[in-house]
VOKERO-961728 format. One record per residue: residue number from 1; residue in three letters; x, y, z of N, C-alpha, C in turn. Coordinates in Angstrom, 2 decimals. Example, Ala and Ser with C-alpha at 12.3 -4.5 7.8 and 13.67 -1.06 7.14 Angstrom:
2
{node 1 ALA {13.19 -5.69 7.80} {12.30 -4.50 7.80} {13.20 -3.30 7.80}} {node 2 SER {12.85 -2.25 7.08} {13.67 -1.06 7.14} {12.90 0.03 7.87}} 
This chain:
230
{node 1 MET {0.76 -1.18 0.19} {-0.04 0.02 0.04} {0.59 1.38 0.29}} {node 2 LEU {0.75 1.97 -0.95} {1.37 3.31 -1.06} {1.30 4.34 0.25}} {node 3 LYS {2.29 4.90 0.66} {2.03 5.88 1.72} {1.69 7.21 1.27}} {node 4 GLU {0.87 7.81 2.22} {0.11 9.15 1.52} {1.36 10.16 1.37}} {node 5 PRO {1.43 10.89 0.36} {2.48 11.74 0.13} {2.59 12.54 1.42}} {node 6 PRO {3.83 13.20 1.62} {3.99 14.23 2.76} {2.96 15.47 2.58}} {node 7 LYS {3.07 15.92 1.58} {2.13 17.32 1.22} {0.78 16.89 1.53}} {node 8 ALA {0.23 15.96 0.95} {-1.20 15.63 1.16} {-1.69 15.24 2.73}} {node 9 TYR {-0.56 14.59 3.38} {-0.71 14.40 4.89} {-0.58 15.50 5.71}} {node 10 ALA {0.31 16.55 5.18} {0.51 17.81 6.07} {-0.90 18.57 5.92}} {node 11 GLN {-1.68 18.52 4.63} {-2.58 19.36 4.36} {-3.95 18.74 5.21}} {node 12 ALA {-3.82 17.53 5.12} {-5.17 16.84 5.88} {-4.77 16.93 7.50}} {node 13 LEU {-3.65 16.95 8.10} {-3.41 17.19 9.31} {-3.74 18.73 9.62}} {node 14 LYS {-3.25 19.57 8.66} {-3.73 21.11 9.08} {-5.26 21.08 9.03}} {node 15 LYS {-5.93 20.67 8.15} {-7.36 20.55 7.90} {-7.96 20.00 9.36}} {node 16 GLU {-7.49 19.00 9.89} {-7.94 18.20 11.10} {-7.90 19.50 12.24}} {node 17 GLN {-6.76 19.98 12.35} {-6.23 21.16 13.30} {-7.31 22.49 13.42}} {node 18 ASP {-7.37 22.90 12.28} {-8.18 23.91 12.14} {-9.43 23.47 12.24}} {node 19 GLU {-10.18 22.55 11.97} {-11.47 22.15 12.39} {-11.55 21.94 14.08}} {node 20 LEU {-10.51 21.79 14.78} {-10.66 21.44 16.12} {-10.80 23.10 16.57}} {node 21 VAL {-10.12 24.03 16.04} {-10.15 25.47 16.41} {-11.68 25.69 16.30}} {node 22 LEU {-12.18 25.50 15.14} {-13.60 25.71 14.71} {-14.41 25.31 15.74}} {node 23 THR {-14.41 23.94 16.08} {-15.04 23.22 16.78} {-15.49 23.92 18.29}} {node 24 TYR {-14.15 24.44 18.69} {-14.28 24.82 20.16} {-14.35 26.91 20.11}} {node 25 MET {-14.72 27.09 19.01} {-14.84 28.68 18.83} {-15.95 29.06 20.09}} {node 26 PRO {-17.06 28.42 20.09} {-18.21 28.84 21.23} {-17.55 28.87 22.41}} {node 27 ALA {-16.76 27.81 22.94} {-16.07 28.08 24.31} {-15.14 29.16 24.32}} {node 28 LEU {-14.42 29.24 23.26} {-13.61 30.59 23.34} {-14.34 31.88 23.49}} {node 29 ARG {-15.34 32.04 22.65} {-16.09 33.38 22.80} {-16.65 33.48 24.11}} {node 30 ALA {-17.33 32.48 24.66} {-17.84 32.31 26.20} {-16.78 32.81 27.16}} {node 31 MET {-15.44 32.33 26.86} {-14.54 32.70 27.73} {-14.27 34.19 27.64}} {node 32 ALA {-14.28 34.68 26.44} {-13.64 36.06 26.21} {-14.91 36.83 26.59}} {node 33 TYR {-16.16 36.56 26.48} {-17.27 37.27 26.97} {-17.31 37.32 28.52}} {node 34 ARG {-16.99 36.32 29.21} {-16.81 36.22 30.44} {-15.95 37.08 31.11}} {node 35 LEU {-14.82 37.18 30.46} {-13.84 37.94 30.95} {-13.87 39.55 30.84}} {node 36 LYS {-14.75 39.74 29.64} {-15.27 41.38 29.33} {-15.97 41.66 30.34}} {node 37 GLU {-16.84 40.72 30.91} {-17.72 41.33 31.98} {-17.23 41.92 33.14}} {node 38 ARG {-15.80 41.79 33.26} {-15.03 42.29 34.58} {-14.20 43.33 34.15}} {node 39 LEU {-14.33 43.69 32.71} {-13.30 44.89 32.25} {-14.23 46.11 31.71}} {node 40 PRO {-13.76 47.03 31.71} {-14.18 48.50 31.41} {-14.58 48.45 29.88}} {node 41 SER {-15.43 49.03 29.47} {-15.86 49.24 28.15} {-14.81 49.48 26.89}} {node 42 SER {-13.74 50.14 27.42} {-12.56 50.68 26.58} {-12.12 49.16 26.05}} {node 43 ILE {-12.37 47.92 26.50} {-11.61 46.89 26.00} {-12.61 46.26 25.00}} {node 44 ASP {-12.09 45.85 23.94} {-13.16 45.25 22.62} {-13.02 43.59 23.03}} {node 45 THR {-14.29 43.18 23.25} {-14.23 41.62 23.13} {-13.40 41.06 21.95}} {node 46 ASN {-13.61 41.62 20.94} {-13.03 41.12 19.64} {-11.58 40.69 19.73}} {node 47 ASP {-10.84 41.78 20.47} {-9.60 41.71 20.48} {-9.39 40.47 21.41}} {node 48 LEU {-9.97 40.57 22.37} {-9.88 39.19 23.17} {-9.92 37.94 22.37}} {node 49 ILE {-10.95 37.72 21.79} {-11.49 36.67 21.01} {-10.04 36.47 19.92}} {node 50 SER {-9.64 37.63 19.30} {-8.60 37.32 18.42} {-7.38 36.71 18.91}} {node 51 ILE {-7.13 37.15 20.12} {-5.99 36.83 20.85} {-5.99 35.39 21.17}} {node 52 GLY {-7.19 34.87 21.51} {-7.59 33.60 21.74} {-7.67 32.60 20.84}} {node 53 VAL {-8.01 33.23 19.44} {-8.00 32.29 18.33} {-6.44 32.24 17.89}} {node 54 GLU {-5.68 32.94 18.07} {-4.15 33.05 17.74} {-3.48 32.00 18.37}} {node 55 GLU {-3.90 32.10 19.71} {-3.20 31.05 20.67} {-3.56 29.44 20.49}} {node 56 MET {-5.14 29.53 19.89} {-5.68 28.21 19.86} {-5.09 27.41 18.52}} {node 57 ILE {-4.86 28.36 17.60} {-4.24 27.82 16.26} {-2.90 27.16 16.68}} {node 58 LYS {-2.09 28.05 17.23} {-0.79 27.64 17.77} {-0.96 26.40 18.44}} {node 59 LEU {-1.62 26.18 19.27} {-1.63 25.11 20.37} {-2.26 23.73 19.54}} {node 60 SER {-3.06 24.40 18.33} {-3.64 23.06 17.66} {-2.42 22.31 16.79}} {node 61 ARG {-1.33 23.06 16.67} {-0.33 22.25 15.72} {0.30 21.50 16.81}} {node 62 ARG {0.16 21.65 18.04} {1.19 20.69 19.06} {0.02 19.85 19.57}} {node 63 TYR {-0.98 19.93 19.28} {-2.05 19.04 20.02} {-1.75 17.50 19.60}} {node 64 ASP {-1.74 16.57 20.62} {-1.73 15.19 20.31} {-2.60 14.56 21.05}} {node 65 LYS {-3.62 14.07 20.06} {-4.89 13.51 20.93} {-4.75 12.05 21.32}} {node 66 GLU {-3.57 11.72 21.31} {-3.19 10.50 22.00} {-2.88 10.73 23.48}} {node 67 GLN {-2.34 12.00 23.56} {-1.94 12.10 24.99} {-3.00 13.00 25.57}} {node 68 ASN {-3.75 13.67 24.86} {-4.84 14.66 25.46} {-6.04 14.38 24.76}} {node 69 ASP {-7.15 13.73 25.71} {-8.30 13.37 24.75} {-9.10 14.48 24.76}} {node 70 ASN {-9.13 15.77 25.04} {-9.76 16.71 24.92} {-9.09 18.17 24.48}} {node 71 PHE {-9.39 18.75 23.34} {-8.83 19.66 22.92} {-8.78 21.11 23.88}} {node 72 TRP {-10.06 21.14 24.09} {-10.39 22.45 24.80} {-9.53 22.20 26.45}} {node 73 GLY {-9.58 21.11 27.02} {-8.82 20.93 28.19} {-7.51 21.25 28.10}} {node 74 PHE {-7.04 20.99 26.91} {-5.29 21.17 26.56} {-5.17 22.44 26.49}} {node 75 VAL {-6.27 23.23 25.96} {-5.93 24.58 25.60} {-6.37 25.72 26.53}} {node 76 LYS {-7.51 25.34 27.25} {-8.03 26.40 27.90} {-7.26 27.29 28.93}} {node 77 LYS {-6.40 26.66 29.48} {-5.70 27.52 30.59} {-4.69 28.44 29.96}} {node 78 ARG {-4.22 27.93 28.67} {-3.23 28.72 27.83} {-3.87 29.90 27.16}} {node 79 VAL {-5.06 29.44 26.65} {-5.85 30.71 25.96} {-6.23 31.83 27.16}} {node 80 ASN {-6.64 31.49 28.29} {-6.90 32.35 29.14} {-5.84 33.09 29.53}} {node 81 GLY {-4.61 32.47 29.69} {-3.36 33.19 29.90} {-2.99 34.37 28.61}} {node 82 ALA {-3.15 33.88 27.62} {-2.86 34.65 26.32} {-3.72 35.98 26.63}} {node 83 MET {-4.80 35.83 26.90} {-5.68 36.95 26.94} {-5.26 38.08 28.27}} {node 84 LEU {-4.85 37.28 29.23} {-4.51 38.06 30.39} {-2.92 38.76 30.13}} {node 85 ASP {-2.07 38.25 29.35} {-1.01 38.57 28.75} {-1.33 39.98 27.87}} {node 86 TYR {-2.30 39.84 27.13} {-2.62 41.01 26.42} {-3.12 42.24 27.30}} {node 87 LEU {-3.66 41.96 28.35} {-4.17 42.79 29.29} {-2.86 43.50 30.01}} {node 88 ARG {-1.80 42.58 30.15} {-0.91 43.20 30.77} {0.09 44.04 30.10}} {node 89 SER {0.05 43.86 28.72} {0.74 44.46 27.81} {0.14 46.09 27.59}} {node 90 LEU {-0.95 46.06 28.16} {-1.61 47.50 27.72} {-0.91 48.61 28.77}} {node 91 ASP {-0.05 47.82 30.04} {0.29 48.55 30.91} {-0.29 49.89 31.61}} {node 92 VAL {-1.42 49.22 31.95} {-2.57 50.24 32.54} {-2.07 50.92 33.82}} {node 93 MET {-1.32 49.94 34.89} {-1.14 50.33 36.31} {-0.05 51.08 36.36}} {node 94 SER {0.23 52.40 35.74} {1.56 53.03 35.96} {1.53 53.54 37.32}} {node 95 ARG {2.54 54.04 37.63} {2.67 54.90 39.00} {1.85 55.76 39.26}} {node 96 ASN {1.60 56.74 38.31} {0.49 57.61 38.50} {-0.84 57.07 38.75}} {node 97 ASN {-1.22 56.19 37.94} {-2.58 55.65 38.15} {-2.75 55.07 39.47}} {node 98 ARG {-1.64 54.23 39.83} {-1.83 53.67 41.11} {-2.10 54.69 42.13}} {node 99 LYS {-1.26 55.67 42.15} {-1.42 56.93 43.15} {-2.81 57.36 43.14}} {node 100 ILE {-3.45 57.50 41.99} {-4.77 58.37 41.86} {-5.87 57.18 42.33}} {node 101 ILE {-5.56 56.00 41.96} {-6.29 55.01 42.62} {-6.39 54.80 44.16}} {node 102 LYS {-5.26 54.97 44.59} {-5.18 55.06 46.00} {-5.99 56.28 46.77}} {node 103 ASP {-5.92 57.33 45.94} {-6.62 58.54 46.67} {-8.13 58.46 46.20}} {node 104 ILE {-8.60 57.79 45.24} {-9.92 57.61 45.01} {-10.49 56.73 46.10}} {node 105 ASP {-9.81 55.58 46.22} {-10.33 54.60 47.26} {-10.63 55.36 48.62}} {node 106 ASN {-9.47 56.27 49.02} {-9.67 56.69 50.23} {-10.98 57.56 50.14}} {node 107 LEU {-11.37 58.38 49.20} {-12.48 59.34 49.07} {-13.63 58.33 49.04}} {node 108 ILE {-13.70 57.19 48.32} {-14.70 56.47 48.29} {-15.09 55.78 49.83}} {node 109 ASP {-14.06 55.51 50.51} {-14.39 54.98 51.76} {-14.93 55.92 52.62}} {node 110 GLU {-14.56 57.24 52.48} {-15.17 58.44 53.42} {-16.33 58.56 52.93}} {node 111 TYR {-16.71 58.82 51.64} {-18.09 58.95 51.03} {-19.18 57.89 51.52}} {node 112 TYR {-18.57 56.68 51.46} {-19.48 55.37 51.69} {-19.68 55.25 53.33}} {node 113 GLN {-18.94 55.52 54.03} {-19.15 55.77 55.21} {-20.60 56.65 55.94}} {node 114 GLU {-20.63 57.84 54.90} {-21.66 58.69 55.28} {-22.62 58.43 54.37}} {node 115 HIS {-22.76 57.93 53.08} {-24.03 57.91 52.17} {-24.27 56.49 51.93}} {node 116 GLU {-23.47 55.47 52.14} {-23.86 54.10 51.88} {-23.74 53.75 50.46}} {node 117 LYS {-23.18 54.56 49.71} {-22.93 54.51 48.14} {-21.88 55.06 47.85}} {node 118 GLU {-21.24 54.77 46.49} {-20.33 55.32 46.07} {-20.30 56.45 45.23}} {node 119 PRO {-19.57 57.41 45.48} {-19.51 58.88 44.68} {-19.42 58.72 43.25}} {node 120 ASP {-19.71 59.71 42.44} {-19.64 59.58 41.05} {-18.42 60.28 40.85}} {node 121 ASP {-18.11 59.97 39.36} {-16.75 60.45 38.78} {-16.71 62.02 38.97}} {node 122 GLU {-17.76 62.64 38.93} {-17.78 64.26 38.74} {-17.16 64.58 40.23}} {node 123 TYR {-17.86 63.88 41.28} {-17.45 64.25 42.77} {-15.87 63.88 43.05}} {node 124 LEU {-15.61 63.06 42.55} {-13.90 62.38 42.80} {-13.13 63.41 42.03}} {node 125 ALA {-13.57 63.95 40.86} {-12.57 64.68 39.96} {-12.47 66.00 40.76}} {node 126 LYS {-13.58 66.49 41.21} {-13.75 67.72 41.94} {-12.83 67.77 43.09}} {node 127 LYS {-12.95 66.61 44.12} {-12.18 66.56 45.49} {-10.81 66.57 45.08}} {node 128 LEU {-10.32 65.76 43.97} {-8.82 65.46 43.61} {-8.17 66.40 42.84}} {node 129 ASN {-9.40 67.48 42.17} {-8.62 68.64 41.33} {-8.08 67.95 40.28}} {node 130 LEU {-8.85 66.87 39.56} {-8.41 66.32 38.43} {-9.25 66.29 37.29}} {node 131 GLU {-8.96 66.37 35.92} {-9.99 66.20 34.88} {-10.69 65.00 35.03}} {node 132 ILE {-12.20 64.80 34.59} {-12.92 63.73 34.94} {-12.47 62.72 34.14}} {node 133 ASP {-11.72 63.01 32.88} {-11.24 62.01 32.02} {-10.15 61.01 32.76}} {node 134 LYS {-9.45 61.72 33.46} {-8.27 61.24 34.17} {-8.77 60.31 35.21}} {node 135 ILE {-10.01 60.72 35.89} {-10.57 59.70 36.87} {-11.11 58.52 36.11}} {node 136 LYS {-11.60 58.90 35.22} {-12.24 57.48 34.29} {-11.10 56.55 33.77}} {node 137 GLU {-10.01 57.06 33.33} {-8.71 56.44 32.86} {-8.23 55.66 34.02}} {node 138 ALA {-7.97 56.17 35.25} {-7.48 55.63 36.37} {-8.41 54.37 36.76}} {node 139 ARG {-9.71 54.66 36.88} {-10.53 53.66 37.32} {-10.88 52.57 36.43}} {node 140 ALA {-10.63 52.61 35.03} {-10.73 51.69 33.98} {-9.36 50.98 34.03}} {node 141 ALA {-8.32 51.46 34.40} {-7.00 50.69 34.40} {-7.22 49.78 35.66}} {node 142 HIS {-7.64 50.41 36.78} {-7.92 49.63 37.88} {-8.83 48.35 37.57}} {node 143 ALA {-9.92 48.66 36.86} {-10.68 47.42 36.70} {-10.11 46.59 35.60}} {node 144 ILE {-9.30 46.76 34.92} {-8.54 45.90 34.06} {-7.45 45.00 34.97}} {node 145 SER {-6.73 45.79 35.97} {-5.97 44.95 36.68} {-6.42 43.82 37.67}} {node 146 LEU {-7.86 44.26 37.84} {-8.60 43.33 38.85} {-8.75 41.99 38.10}} {node 147 VAL {-8.60 41.71 37.02} {-8.77 40.41 36.49} {-7.65 39.63 36.41}} {node 148 LEU {-6.19 40.25 36.50} {-5.02 39.55 36.85} {-5.15 38.49 38.10}} {node 149 PRO {-4.23 37.70 38.07} {-4.03 36.79 39.30} {-3.96 37.57 40.54}} {node 150 LEU {-4.31 37.13 41.75} {-4.12 38.00 43.00} {-2.89 38.36 43.21}} {node 151 ASP {-1.77 37.58 43.26} {-0.55 38.15 43.51} {0.00 38.95 42.65}} {node 152 GLU {-0.34 38.94 41.35} {0.00 40.09 40.53} {-0.77 41.52 40.72}} {node 153 GLN {-1.97 41.31 41.33} {-2.66 42.80 41.70} {-1.87 43.47 42.82}} {node 154 LEU {-1.44 42.42 43.80} {-0.67 42.94 44.91} {0.45 43.63 44.42}} {node 155 GLU {1.27 42.98 43.67} {2.37 43.45 43.28} {2.24 44.87 42.42}} {node 156 CYS {1.21 45.16 41.87} {0.90 46.31 41.27} {1.06 47.50 42.01}} {node 157 PHE {0.30 47.22 43.21} {0.06 48.10 44.28} {1.07 48.41 45.34}} {node 158 ASN {2.12 47.58 45.17} {3.24 47.69 46.33} {4.36 48.28 45.65}} {node 159 GLU {4.42 49.69 45.90} {5.38 50.52 45.29} {6.68 50.24 45.84}} {node 160 ASP {7.11 49.68 47.02} {8.39 49.48 47.25} {8.92 48.15 46.69}} {node 161 ARG {7.99 47.42 46.08} {8.39 46.15 45.33} {8.83 45.09 46.18}} {node 162 THR {8.34 45.15 47.53} {8.85 44.09 48.37} {8.43 42.86 47.90}} {node 163 ILE {7.08 42.68 47.43} {6.38 41.38 47.12} {7.21 41.00 45.71}} {node 164 GLU {8.01 41.64 44.92} {8.76 41.26 43.77} {9.87 40.51 44.35}} {node 165 ARG {10.21 40.60 45.55} {11.51 40.01 46.20} {11.09 38.59 46.53}} {node 166 ILE {9.85 38.39 46.57} {9.44 37.03 47.27} {9.16 36.12 46.16}} {node 167 GLU {9.71 34.78 46.45} {9.30 33.76 45.41} {8.10 33.55 45.19}} {node 168 LYS {7.65 33.23 43.96} {6.26 33.09 43.53} {5.27 32.17 44.60}} {node 169 GLU {6.06 30.80 44.67} {5.54 29.86 45.55} {5.17 30.25 47.04}} {node 170 GLU {6.15 30.91 47.45} {6.11 31.44 48.62} {5.09 32.55 49.05}} {node 171 LEU {4.92 33.41 47.99} {4.16 34.47 48.02} {2.57 33.80 47.89}} {node 172 ILE {2.30 32.79 47.09} {0.95 32.00 47.17} {0.68 31.40 48.43}} {node 173 GLU {1.66 30.98 49.11} {1.62 30.33 50.61} {1.17 31.22 51.45}} {node 174 LYS {1.82 32.54 51.54} {1.51 33.71 52.20} {0.02 34.27 52.18}} {node 175 ILE {-0.48 34.24 50.85} {-1.82 34.76 50.52} {-2.83 33.86 51.09}} {node 176 ASN {-2.41 32.54 50.88} {-3.49 31.54 51.36} {-3.56 31.48 52.96}} {node 177 ALA {-2.35 31.74 53.60} {-2.38 31.91 55.00} {-3.45 33.24 55.52}} {node 178 VAL {-3.02 34.51 54.46} {-3.91 35.43 55.07} {-5.17 34.91 54.68}} {node 179 LEU {-5.78 34.73 53.76} {-6.90 34.12 53.35} {-7.71 33.40 54.42}} {node 180 GLU {-7.05 32.53 55.11} {-7.60 31.55 56.15} {-7.90 32.32 57.37}} {node 181 ASN {-7.37 33.48 57.42} {-7.71 34.10 58.76} {-8.48 35.36 58.43}} {node 182 LEU {-9.21 35.41 57.19} {-10.35 36.34 56.89} {-11.84 35.97 57.59}} {node 183 LYS {-12.81 36.58 57.65} {-13.90 36.09 57.89} {-14.52 35.22 56.88}} {node 184 GLU {-15.50 34.34 57.14} {-16.00 33.49 56.17} {-16.70 34.25 54.96}} {node 185 ARG {-17.36 35.17 55.17} {-17.93 35.98 54.03} {-16.82 36.58 53.10}} {node 186 ASP {-15.74 37.13 53.82} {-14.76 37.86 53.02} {-14.21 36.71 52.07}} {node 187 GLN {-13.85 35.54 52.94} {-13.19 34.42 52.03} {-14.14 34.06 50.79}} {node 188 LEU {-15.48 34.08 51.08} {-16.30 33.55 50.00} {-16.26 34.59 48.81}} {node 189 ILE {-16.10 35.97 49.12} {-16.06 37.05 48.16} {-14.61 36.59 47.21}} {node 190 ILE {-13.58 36.42 47.85} {-12.29 36.21 47.18} {-12.46 34.83 46.55}} {node 191 GLN {-13.22 34.02 47.08} {-13.32 32.65 46.38} {-14.04 32.75 44.93}} {node 192 LEU {-15.25 33.46 45.30} {-16.17 33.66 43.87} {-15.47 34.64 42.81}} {node 193 TYR {-14.64 35.68 43.35} {-14.47 36.57 42.36} {-13.03 35.84 41.63}} {node 194 TYR {-12.05 35.42 42.45} {-10.82 35.00 41.67} {-10.77 33.60 41.26}} {node 195 TYR {-11.58 32.71 41.87} {-11.58 31.28 41.47} {-12.53 30.78 40.80}} {node 196 GLU {-13.86 31.48 41.12} {-14.98 31.04 40.30} {-14.98 32.09 39.20}} {node 197 GLU {-14.48 33.00 39.35} {-14.57 34.23 38.23} {-16.07 34.81 37.90}} {node 198 LEU {-16.61 35.02 39.23} {-18.06 35.54 39.15} {-17.68 37.13 39.00}} {node 199 ASN {-18.48 37.94 38.47} {-18.41 39.46 38.41} {-19.14 39.78 39.79}} {node 200 LEU {-19.03 41.01 39.81} {-19.60 41.56 41.25} {-21.06 41.72 41.40}} {node 201 LYS {-21.72 41.72 40.08} {-23.25 41.63 39.90} {-23.63 40.21 40.50}} {node 202 GLU {-23.05 39.23 39.94} {-23.27 37.88 40.37} {-23.18 37.60 41.94}} {node 203 ILE {-22.10 38.01 42.30} {-21.59 37.93 44.00} {-22.61 38.59 44.66}} {node 204 SER {-23.22 39.82 44.20} {-24.18 40.50 44.71} {-25.40 39.67 44.88}} {node 205 GLU {-25.79 38.94 43.87} {-27.00 38.17 43.84} {-26.95 37.02 44.99}} {node 206 ILE {-25.72 36.32 44.93} {-25.40 35.10 45.76} {-25.60 35.61 47.22}} {node 207 LEU {-24.71 36.64 47.64} {-24.68 37.15 48.98} {-25.75 38.19 49.46}} {node 208 ASP {-26.64 38.54 48.59} {-27.45 39.49 48.86} {-27.14 40.88 49.40}} {node 209 ILE {-25.90 41.36 48.74} {-25.46 42.67 49.17} {-25.20 43.43 48.03}} {node 210 SER {-25.14 44.63 47.92} {-25.34 45.64 46.79} {-23.85 45.48 45.99}} {node 211 GLU {-23.82 45.51 44.95} {-22.60 45.75 43.98} {-21.51 46.53 44.65}} {node 212 SER {-21.93 47.98 44.97} {-21.09 48.81 45.43} {-20.54 48.31 46.76}} {node 213 ARG {-21.18 47.71 47.61} {-20.78 47.19 48.92} {-19.72 46.20 48.63}} {node 214 ILE {-20.16 45.24 47.68} {-19.13 44.19 47.45} {-17.83 44.65 47.04}} {node 215 SER {-17.91 45.94 46.04} {-16.72 46.50 45.55} {-15.99 47.01 46.71}} {node 216 GLN {-16.73 47.55 47.56} {-15.85 48.12 48.84} {-15.08 47.12 49.48}} {node 217 ILE {-15.87 46.03 49.94} {-15.29 44.80 50.66} {-14.12 44.32 49.93}} {node 218 HIS {-14.32 44.25 48.46} {-13.08 43.67 47.90} {-12.08 44.53 48.03}} {node 219 LYS {-12.03 45.92 47.83} {-10.97 46.73 47.82} {-10.36 46.71 49.42}} {node 220 LYS {-11.08 46.70 50.22} {-10.62 46.50 51.64} {-9.78 45.36 51.82}} {node 221 LEU {-10.26 44.16 51.29} {-9.51 42.98 51.50} {-8.26 42.93 50.73}} {node 222 LEU {-8.19 43.62 49.62} {-7.10 43.59 48.94} {-6.02 44.54 49.83}} {node 223 LYS {-6.60 45.59 50.23} {-5.54 46.45 51.09} {-5.14 45.64 52.34}} {node 224 LYS {-6.00 44.95 52.94} {-5.71 44.14 54.22} {-4.62 43.12 53.95}} {node 225 ILE {-4.75 42.52 52.71} {-3.79 41.29 52.24} {-2.47 42.02 52.10}} {node 226 ARG {-2.45 43.07 51.35} {-1.13 43.82 50.97} {-0.57 44.04 52.34}} {node 227 GLU {-1.33 44.73 53.13} {-0.61 45.08 54.39} {0.18 43.88 55.27}} {node 228 ARG {-0.44 42.90 55.17} {-0.30 41.56 56.05} {1.05 40.96 55.43}} {node 229 LEU {1.22 41.23 54.07} {2.25 40.57 53.39} {3.77 41.21 53.40}} {node 230 VAL {3.59 42.57 53.76} {4.85 43.46 53.72} {5.38 43.53 55.22}} 
């Protein structure tokens, strides 16, 4: 029996790999839209999908169905990582934005104590003597940073870079130790947001707490974790 010519075999293999990508496009889109729910409107879902498709195509060329019986299981983590890499590349958390976010958080804390809701951007701009577009830019940057892994978020806001000197495995252990000492509700918020990847609205519905309150608790939890790690 004649062997299939190399060119024909390569074409058939490429066709099979491309079909794998097409088969799992709905899963990829669902992942992108899920991530987009936690991002500001300035981020285009199509950009996330494009990044994911590019990564899936590369991975399809390396996929061995004899070793991995599920293509999506093989690519899911790497595709999500490619999307996060794209968000990191935007370099949103500049030193200036970090400072503005800290000032905004302090103002929001004060306002919330009195009014039990978050102030609008106009109020924040007036109090900080900044253009409202700068407030929106900083808050959008903060929203993007919140989809990154928890250890990277903590590093973003640690200006003396202490956390940068901690080995990643050790850092994860320290974070887990801190989380164990939080109240059950606070642990649940971290679990739902970072591990179950729910958005604030979904967490609000589960815990029967307003979205603005969930947002406030979340910010305070991150601050608490940062303080305990340094």
